[in-house]
C-alpha positions in Angstrom: -11.4 -43.4 -64.9 -12.6 -44.6 -61.4 -10.6 -44.1 -58.3 -8.8 -47.4 -58.8 -7.9 -46.7 -62.4 -5.6 -43.8 -62.8 -2.5 -42.3 -64.4 0.9 -41.9 -62.6 3.5 -39.4 -63.6 6.6 -41.3 -65.1 9.9 -40.2 -66.5 8.5 -40.6 -70.0 4.9 -39.4 -69.6 1.9 -40.9 -68.0 1.8 -44.5 -66.7 -1.6 -46.2 -66.8 -2.3 -48.1 -63.6 -5.1 -50.1 -61.8 -5.1 -50.6 -57.9 -6.5 -54.0 -56.7 -7.6 -53.2 -53.1 -8.1 -55.9 -50.6 -11.7 -56.6 -49.3 -10.3 -58.2 -46.1 -8.2 -56.6 -43.6 -5.1 -55.2 -45.1 -1.7 -56.6 -44.4 1.6 -54.6 -43.9 2.8 -54.8 -47.4 2.3 -53.3 -50.9 2.5 -55.2 -54.2 3.6 -54.0 -57.8 2.8 -56.5 -60.6 4.5 -56.4 -64.1 2.8 -57.5 -67.4 4.2 -59.6 -70.2 6.0 -58.3 -73.4 4.6 -55.0 -74.6 5.1 -56.0 -78.3 3.4 -59.2 -78.0 0.0 -58.0 -76.7 1.3 -57.8 -73.0 -0.9 -55.4 -70.9 -2.0 -55.1 -67.3 -5.3 -56.8 -68.3 -3.4 -59.9 -69.1 -5.3 -62.8 -67.4 -2.1 -64.1 -65.6 -1.0 -60.8 -64.2 -4.6 -60.0 -63.3 -4.8 -63.3 -61.4 -1.5 -62.6 -59.7 -2.6 -59.1 -58.6 -6.0 -60.2 -57.5 -4.6 -63.1 -55.5 -2.3 -60.7 -53.6 -5.1 -58.3 -52.9 -7.2 -61.4 -51.8 -4.4 -62.1 -49.2 -4.8 -58.5 -47.8 -2.0 -56.8 -49.8 -2.9 -53.6 -51.9 -1.6 -54.5 -55.4 -1.2 -52.3 -58.4 -0.9 -53.4 -62.0 0.3 -50.9 -64.6 0.9 -50.6 -68.3 4.6 -50.2 -69.4 5.3 -47.3 -71.7 3.6 -47.5 -75.0 0.9 -49.7 -73.8 -2.8 -48.7 -73.5 -2.8 -45.1 -72.0 0.8 -45.2 -71.0 3.0 -42.8 -73.0 6.2 -43.5 -74.8 7.4 -46.5 -76.7 9.0 -49.9 -75.9 12.5 -49.5 -74.7 13.9 -53.1 -74.5 13.6 -53.3 -70.8 15.6 -50.2 -69.8 12.7 -47.8 -69.8 10.4 -50.3 -68.4 12.5 -50.6 -65.4 12.2 -46.8 -64.9 8.4 -47.3 -65.3 8.6 -49.9 -62.5 10.6 -47.6 -60.3 8.0 -44.8 -60.7 5.1 -46.9 -59.8 6.8 -48.3 -56.8 7.5 -44.7 -55.6 3.8 -43.9 -56.2 2.7 -46.8 -54.0 5.3 -46.0 -51.3 3.9 -42.5 -51.1 0.3 -43.8 -50.9 1.2 -46.5 -48.3 4.2 -45.0 -46.4 6.6 -47.5 -44.6 5.0 -50.7 -46.0 7.3 -53.5 -47.2 7.4 -54.0 -51.0 6.3 -57.2 -52.8 7.1 -57.4 -56.6 5.6 -59.8 -59.0 5.9 -60.3 -62.8 4.9 -62.6 -65.5 7.2 -63.6 -68.5 8.8 -60.2 -69.7 7.4 -58.6 -66.5 9.2 -61.1 -64.3 12.5 -60.2 -65.9 11.8 -56.4 -65.2 10.8 -57.2 -61.7 13.7 -59.4 -61.0 16.4 -57.0 -62.2 15.0 -54.3 -59.9 14.0 -56.6 -56.8 17.3 -56.2 -54.8 17.7 -52.5 -55.7 14.2 -51.6 -54.6 14.5 -53.7 -51.4 11.7 -56.1 -52.1 10.7 -58.2 -49.3 9.1 -60.9 -51.6 9.7 -61.6 -55.2 7.2 -63.6 -57.4 8.5 -64.6 -60.9 5.9 -66.3 -63.2 7.5 -68.0 -66.2 10.9 -66.1 -66.1 12.1 -65.8 -69.8 15.6 -66.9 -69.1 16.0 -68.1 -72.8 14.8 -64.7 -74.2 16.3 -62.0 -72.1 19.6 -61.8 -70.2 19.5 -62.3 -66.5 23.2 -61.6 -66.1 22.5 -58.4 -64.2 20.1 -60.2 -61.9 21.0 -60.0 -58.2 19.3 -62.8 -56.1 17.3 -60.7 -53.5 17.8 -61.4 -49.9 14.0 -61.9 -49.4 11.7 -64.9 -50.1 11.6 -65.6 -53.7 8.8 -67.8 -55.5 9.0 -69.1 -59.1 6.1 -70.6 -60.9 6.8 -72.4 -64.1 4.5 -74.6 -66.1 6.3 -77.6 -67.6 4.4 -77.5 -70.9 5.3 -73.8 -71.6 5.5 -73.2 -75.3 7.2 -69.7 -75.0 9.6 -69.9 -72.2 11.7 -73.1 -72.3 10.9 -74.9 -69.0 14.1 -77.0 -69.1 16.1 -73.7 -69.5 14.2 -72.3 -66.5 14.7 -75.3 -64.2 18.4 -75.5 -65.2 18.9 -71.9 -64.5 17.4 -72.3 -61.0 19.4 -75.4 -60.3 22.7 -73.4 -61.1 21.9 -70.5 -58.8 23.7 -70.3 -55.6 20.5 -69.7 -53.7 17.3 -71.7 -54.5 14.0 -70.1 -54.5 10.7 -71.8 -53.8 9.4 -73.4 -57.0 5.9 -74.3 -58.2 6.3 -76.7 -61.0 2.8 -76.8 -62.7 2.4 -80.1 -64.6 0.7 -79.7 -68.0 0.5 -75.9 -67.7 1.4 -73.8 -70.9 2.7 -70.2 -70.9 -0.6 -68.5 -70.4 -2.0 -71.1 -67.9 -5.1 -71.6 -70.0 -7.8 -73.3 -67.9 -5.1 -73.4 -65.0 -5.6 -69.9 -63.5 -7.5 -71.2 -60.5 -4.7 -73.6 -59.8 -2.2 -70.7 -60.2 -4.1 -68.8 -57.7 -4.5 -71.6 -55.2 -0.8 -72.7 -55.5 0.3 -69.1 -54.9 -1.9 -68.7 -51.9 -0.5 -71.9 -50.4 3.1 -71.0 -50.9 2.8 -67.4 -49.7 0.9 -68.0 -46.5 4.2 -68.6 -44.6 5.4 -65.2 -45.8 2.4 -63.0 -45.2 3.1 -59.9 -43.0 0.8 -59.1 -40.1 -2.5 -57.6 -40.5 -3.0 -53.8 -39.9 
């Protein structure tokens, strides 16, 4: 493993992770990115979460992607979201030790956006990014809307997460996030990853912390 690909000690064994480091001056934040469903091919190499993490690094924020338990070199097995939240907590703690005092950004795609959302307020996130939140597949009843800026990206041609259910859920919330509604984009944003990156860069500019 190179210095940017490593194992983190978790509650249930090792957690495999990759750190995407900025080329430009770093900003006063850290990011942790959560991949899609472990039982359906989800991993930190998924093109969407790779794009999200690299986008954040490109904005100057060190960003870590990691494999949930049972994926790649991460030990353990799928735990229906409970253990996966513990994995996220351990990775956040690792990043906070490496970069003391920096505000936390959380991002997730599909299943990963559910995990990140459930922990965002508890972990004191300063920015939450939810890509295709699977409101029709997992319970968001325990989700507490964080006090920080919140960006939701949803393709209106998503064949896995029902776009209508997502937009209705957002409309019914007491606090509205910023929403990027990507016309014609499917769940995995095939041929739309550049659009995803550019739209995220545009929306996040207003929330970027100062350079260090």
